[in-house]
C-alpha positions as CSV (number, residue, x, y, z in Angstrom):
1,M,243.5,166.1,-28.3
2,S,242.9,167.1,-24.7
3,N,241.5,170.5,-23.7
4,F,243.5,170.4,-20.5
5,F,247.3,170.9,-20.4
6,I,250.0,170.6,-17.8
7,Y,253.3,172.4,-17.7
8,C,255.9,170.7,-15.5
9,D,259.4,169.5,-15.0
10,E,259.3,166.0,-16.3
11,E,262.1,164.7,-14.1
12,E,259.6,164.2,-11.2
13,F,256.4,163.7,-13.3
14,S,256.8,161.5,-16.4
15,V,255.5,162.4,-19.8
16,E,253.2,159.3,-19.5
17,S,251.8,160.5,-16.2
18,K,251.3,164.0,-17.5
19,T,249.5,162.7,-20.6
20,A,247.3,160.4,-18.5
21,L,246.3,163.2,-16.2
22,E,245.6,165.6,-19.1
23,Q,243.4,162.9,-20.7
24,A,241.6,162.2,-17.4
25,L,240.8,166.0,-17.1
26,D,239.7,166.3,-20.7
27,G,236.1,167.6,-20.7
28,F,236.1,167.8,-16.8
29,V,235.4,171.6,-17.2
30,A,233.3,173.2,-19.8
31,S,235.5,175.8,-21.6
32,N,235.8,177.4,-25.0
33,V,239.5,177.6,-24.6
34,P,242.1,175.0,-23.6
35,L,243.0,175.1,-19.9
36,V,246.5,174.8,-18.4
37,V,247.9,174.3,-14.9
38,E,251.6,174.3,-14.0
39,F,253.3,172.1,-11.5
40,S,256.4,172.7,-9.5
41,F,258.1,170.0,-7.4
42,V,259.9,171.5,-4.5
43,D,261.8,170.5,-1.4
44,E,260.7,171.0,2.2
45,A,262.6,174.3,2.6
46,E,260.9,175.8,-0.5
47,I,257.4,174.7,0.4
48,Q,257.9,176.0,3.9
49,R,259.1,179.4,2.5
50,L,256.1,179.6,0.2
51,N,253.7,178.7,2.9
52,R,255.3,181.2,5.3
53,E,255.4,184.1,2.8
54,L,252.1,183.5,1.0
55,R,249.9,182.0,3.7
56,Q,251.6,183.2,6.9
57,T,252.0,179.6,8.1
58,D,255.6,178.8,8.9
59,K,255.5,175.0,8.4
60,V,256.2,172.3,5.8
61,T,253.1,171.2,3.9
62,D,252.4,168.7,1.1
63,V,250.8,170.9,-1.6
64,L,250.0,174.5,-2.2
65,S,247.7,175.8,-4.9
66,F,247.7,179.2,-6.5
67,P,244.6,179.7,-8.6
68,T,244.6,182.5,-11.1
69,L,240.8,182.7,-11.7
70,D,238.0,183.5,-9.2
71,D,234.5,182.1,-8.9
72,I,234.8,179.5,-11.6
73,K,233.6,176.4,-9.7
74,G,231.1,174.5,-11.8
75,K,230.9,177.2,-14.4
76,T,231.6,177.2,-18.1
77,I,234.9,179.1,-18.6
78,D,234.9,181.7,-21.3
79,G,238.4,182.6,-22.4
80,E,237.2,186.0,-23.5
81,E,236.6,186.9,-19.9
82,Y,240.3,186.3,-19.1
83,P,242.4,187.8,-21.9
84,F,245.4,188.5,-19.7
85,D,245.6,184.9,-18.4
86,I,245.9,183.3,-21.9
87,D,249.4,182.2,-22.8
88,E,251.2,182.5,-26.1
89,E,249.7,179.1,-27.2
90,G,246.2,180.3,-26.6
91,R,245.7,178.4,-23.4
92,L,244.1,179.8,-20.3
93,L,246.2,179.5,-17.1
94,I,244.0,178.4,-14.2
95,G,246.8,178.2,-11.7
96,S,250.0,176.9,-10.3
97,I,250.6,174.0,-7.9
98,A,253.7,173.3,-5.7
99,V,254.2,169.8,-4.3
100,C,256.7,168.8,-1.7
101,C,257.9,165.5,-2.9
102,Q,259.4,164.5,0.5
103,R,256.1,165.1,2.2
104,A,254.4,163.0,-0.6
105,R,256.8,160.2,0.1
106,E,256.2,160.3,3.8
107,Q,252.4,160.5,3.4
108,A,252.4,157.5,1.0
109,E,254.2,155.5,3.7
110,E,251.9,156.8,6.4
111,Y,248.7,156.0,4.4
112,N,250.1,152.7,3.2
113,H,249.9,153.3,-0.5
114,S,252.3,154.1,-3.3
115,Y,254.2,157.3,-3.9
116,N,252.7,157.4,-7.4
117,R,249.2,157.4,-5.8
118,E,250.0,160.1,-3.3
119,L,251.7,162.3,-5.9
120,H,248.7,162.0,-8.3
121,Y,246.3,162.7,-5.4
122,L,248.1,165.8,-4.4
123,L,248.3,167.1,-8.0
124,V,244.6,166.4,-8.6
125,H,243.8,168.0,-5.2
126,G,245.7,171.1,-6.3
127,I,243.9,171.2,-9.6
128,M,240.6,171.1,-7.8
129,H,241.6,174.1,-5.8
130,C,242.5,175.9,-9.0
131,L,239.0,175.1,-10.3
132,G,237.4,176.7,-7.3
133,Y,236.8,173.6,-5.1
134,D,237.6,173.7,-1.4
135,H,237.2,171.7,1.8
136,M,236.3,174.2,4.5
137,T,233.0,172.6,5.3
138,D,231.9,168.9,5.3
139,E,229.8,169.5,2.2
140,E,232.6,171.2,0.3
141,K,235.0,168.4,1.4
142,R,232.6,165.7,0.2
143,E,232.1,167.4,-3.2
144,M,235.9,168.0,-3.7
145,R,236.7,164.4,-2.7
146,E,234.1,163.1,-5.2
147,K,235.7,165.2,-8.0
148,E,239.3,164.0,-7.0
149,E,238.3,160.3,-6.9
150,Y,236.5,160.7,-10.3
151,V,239.7,162.0,-12.0
152,L,242.0,159.4,-10.2
153,N,239.6,156.6,-11.1
154,K,239.7,157.7,-14.8
155,M,243.5,157.2,-14.6
156,G,243.1,153.8,-12.9
157,I,244.6,155.1,-9.7
158,T,242.8,153.7,-6.6
159,R,243.3,154.0,-2.9
160,E,244.9,150.6,-3.0
161,D,247.7,151.7,-5.3
């Protein structure tokens, strides 16, 4: 049983994909409580609205992450430190991620790989943000990319997919 759970609408993200990603993330973060992230799949108008209202950037983007915990990158997560972020199933919510499926399709074509690869990349990218990783500097970007590729490789998803 995984210690990482995903809540999402399974019309865009299949049960098989959800399970595979949960398993790839199992043990990725040291925690004494199961961790959960929620995914929303939105259209261009909704992602632009979220970007405008929450980031003051009035444009369409591919993915937005909304971490619930601060300063957790590389640390063991102790559920007792976050009693108000634990859901009714005893899982600690680390954040929410919104993905614009239309942008994911466009980027898959632009980067010459599958929609499946692009969608998984964006979701993993969002999860890394929820875990405290960022890409503001070259060093941060390198570290984050290594973590993303590690998870994607565990799922068997490569740049060629």
